[in-house]
C-alpha positions in Angstrom: 146.3 75.5 78.1 145.0 72.7 80.2 143.5 73.6 83.6 146.0 73.8 86.5 146.5 70.4 88.2 145.2 70.1 91.7 148.8 69.7 93.0 149.8 73.0 91.4 146.8 74.8 92.9 147.8 73.4 96.3 151.4 74.5 95.7 150.2 78.0 94.8 148.4 78.3 98.1 151.3 76.9 100.0 153.6 79.4 98.4 151.5 82.3 99.6 151.4 80.8 103.1 155.1 80.1 103.5 156.0 83.5 102.1 153.7 85.1 104.7 155.3 83.0 107.5 158.8 83.8 106.3 158.0 87.5 106.2 156.7 87.3 109.8 159.8 85.4 111.0 162.2 87.9 109.3 160.4 91.1 110.3 159.0 90.2 113.7 160.1 86.9 115.2 163.9 87.2 114.6 165.6 89.5 117.1 167.2 92.7 116.0 170.9 92.3 115.2 173.1 94.1 117.7 175.5 95.8 115.3 173.6 96.3 112.0 170.1 96.8 113.5 166.9 96.5 111.6 168.5 96.5 108.1 169.9 93.0 108.9 166.4 91.6 108.5 167.0 91.9 104.7 169.4 89.0 105.2 166.7 86.4 105.5 165.3 87.1 102.0 168.7 88.0 100.5 170.0 84.5 101.3 166.7 82.8 100.3 166.6 84.4 96.9 170.3 83.7 96.3 169.9 80.1 97.2 167.1 79.4 94.6 168.9 81.6 92.1 172.1 79.6 92.1 170.1 76.4 92.4 168.2 77.2 89.2 171.3 78.0 87.3 172.8 74.6 88.2 169.5 72.8 87.3 169.6 74.6 84.0 173.1 73.3 83.3 171.9 69.7 84.2 168.9 70.2 81.9 171.3 71.3 79.1 173.2 68.1 79.5 170.0 66.1 79.4 168.9 67.8 76.2 172.3 67.2 74.5 172.0 63.5 75.3 168.3 62.9 74.6 167.4 65.7 72.1 164.1 65.9 74.0 162.6 69.4 73.8 161.1 69.0 77.3 164.5 69.5 78.7 164.9 72.7 76.8 161.6 73.9 78.2 162.8 73.0 81.7 166.1 74.8 81.1 164.5 78.0 79.9 162.2 78.0 82.9 165.0 77.5 85.4 167.1 80.3 83.9 164.2 82.7 83.7 163.0 82.2 87.2 166.5 82.1 88.7 167.6 85.3 86.8 164.7 87.2 88.5 165.5 85.8 91.9 169.2 86.5 91.5 168.4 90.1 90.5 166.4 90.4 93.7 169.3 89.1 95.6 171.6 91.8 94.2 169.1 94.5 95.0 168.6 93.3 98.5 172.3 93.0 99.0 172.7 96.7 98.0 170.1 97.7 100.4 171.9 95.8 103.2 175.3 97.1 102.1 174.4 100.8 102.3 174.2 101.1 106.1 176.6 98.2 106.7 179.4 99.2 104.4 178.4 102.8 103.8 178.1 102.2 100.0 175.4 100.7 97.7 178.0 98.8 95.7 181.7 97.8 95.9 183.7 95.6 93.6 184.1 92.9 96.3 184.8 89.4 94.8 181.4 88.1 95.8 179.6 91.1 94.4 181.6 91.1 91.2 181.0 87.4 90.4 177.3 87.8 91.2 177.0 90.7 88.8 178.8 88.7 86.1 176.6 85.7 86.7 173.5 87.9 86.3 174.8 89.4 83.1 175.6 86.0 81.7 172.0 84.8 82.0 170.5 88.1 80.8 172.7 87.6 77.6 171.3 84.0 77.4 167.8 85.3 76.5 169.1 88.0 74.2 171.1 85.4 72.2 168.4 82.8 72.1 166.0 85.3 70.6 168.3 85.6 67.6 167.9 81.9 66.6 164.7 81.0 64.7 165.2 77.3 64.4 163.9 75.5 67.5 166.5 72.7 67.5 169.4 75.0 66.9 168.1 77.3 69.6 167.8 74.4 72.1 171.2 73.2 71.3 172.7 76.6 71.7 170.9 77.1 75.0 172.1 73.7 76.3 175.7 74.5 75.6 175.4 78.0 76.9 173.8 77.0 80.2 176.4 74.2 80.6 179.2 76.7 80.3 177.4 79.5 82.2 176.6 77.1 85.0 180.2 77.2 86.1 179.6 80.8 87.4 177.2 79.5 90.0 179.6 77.5 92.2 182.3 80.1 91.6 180.0 82.8 93.0 179.3 80.6 96.0 182.9 79.7 96.7 184.7 83.0 95.8 184.6 84.4 99.4 186.2 81.2 100.6 189.0 81.5 98.1 189.8 85.2 98.2 189.8 88.0 100.8 186.3 89.5 101.0 184.3 91.8 103.2 181.2 89.7 102.5 180.4 87.6 105.6 180.3 83.8 105.5 177.0 82.4 106.5 177.5 78.7 106.1 180.9 77.1 106.8 183.9 78.1 108.8 185.7 81.3 108.0 189.3 81.0 106.7 190.7 83.8 108.8 190.1 86.7 106.4 186.3 86.9 106.3 183.8 87.7 109.0 181.8 84.6 110.2 178.1 85.5 110.7 176.8 84.2 114.1 173.1 83.7 114.6 170.9 83.1 117.6 168.5 80.1 117.6 165.6 82.4 116.6 167.7 83.8 113.7 168.4 80.3 112.6 164.7 79.5 112.6 164.0 82.5 110.4 167.0 81.7 108.2 166.2 78.0 107.5 162.5 78.6 107.1 163.3 81.4 104.6 165.4 78.9 102.6 162.5 76.4 102.7 159.9 79.1 101.7 161.8 80.3 98.7 162.4 76.7 97.6 158.7 76.1 97.6 158.1 79.4 95.7 160.8 78.5 93.2 159.2 75.1 92.5 155.8 76.7 92.1 157.1 79.4 89.6 159.1 76.8 87.7 156.0 74.6 87.3 154.0 77.6 85.9 156.9 78.6 83.6 157.2 75.1 82.2 153.5 75.0 81.5 153.8 78.4 79.8 156.8 77.1 77.8 154.7 74.2 76.5 152.1 76.6 75.3 154.7 78.8 73.6 156.0 75.7 71.7 152.5 74.9 70.4 152.1 78.5 69.2 155.5 78.4 67.5 154.6 75.1 65.8 151.3 76.6 64.5 153.2 79.6 63.1 155.6 77.3 61.3 152.8 75.3 59.9 150.9 78.4 58.7 154.1 79.8 57.1 154.8 76.6 55.1 
């Protein structure tokens, strides 16, 4: 593998810095929420990881379309990176949500519309990797992945919108409540921690994506060598 570009080294360093700042803002700077107390601090990372998780799934769907149009394997590499990184972030989102839910709702899990669609979305993308592994031909695998992420990508906006369409106990953070959900109000210091958290996880997401794409290029070279040797 080629040495890391200077821009990637800088992004690695920036990722560590912004994560440290986001942690400080969430755990120290932001005031303690009056009702939920200290556990509400999980919120700042819960939303940040959810944001990049859903963003990655949408980017994967866009990459799938690009591959189907161009047949360029670089789009397949981008798609795999987006799904892999986002699946990890979205799993963290679900775990953090359960930690937050235990004292807030007195349960680790409930089949609320938002939680249900989030779990389904996570399972869809876990299945993506399991199914891809069963296809040996690179072009067939890429074509399957493109179609799968295009269809699976529908789950991301559904997960985001479901609490606006159905009655839910999950609070709405962005946008007006429709009368059935709780609207989460934040102080100015909370907003600083919230929006910086979104920024921090976006930087980290880009950094991890870049690394995963580079790893994907190396995997393709190894696979090509194996095919050459077996011929």
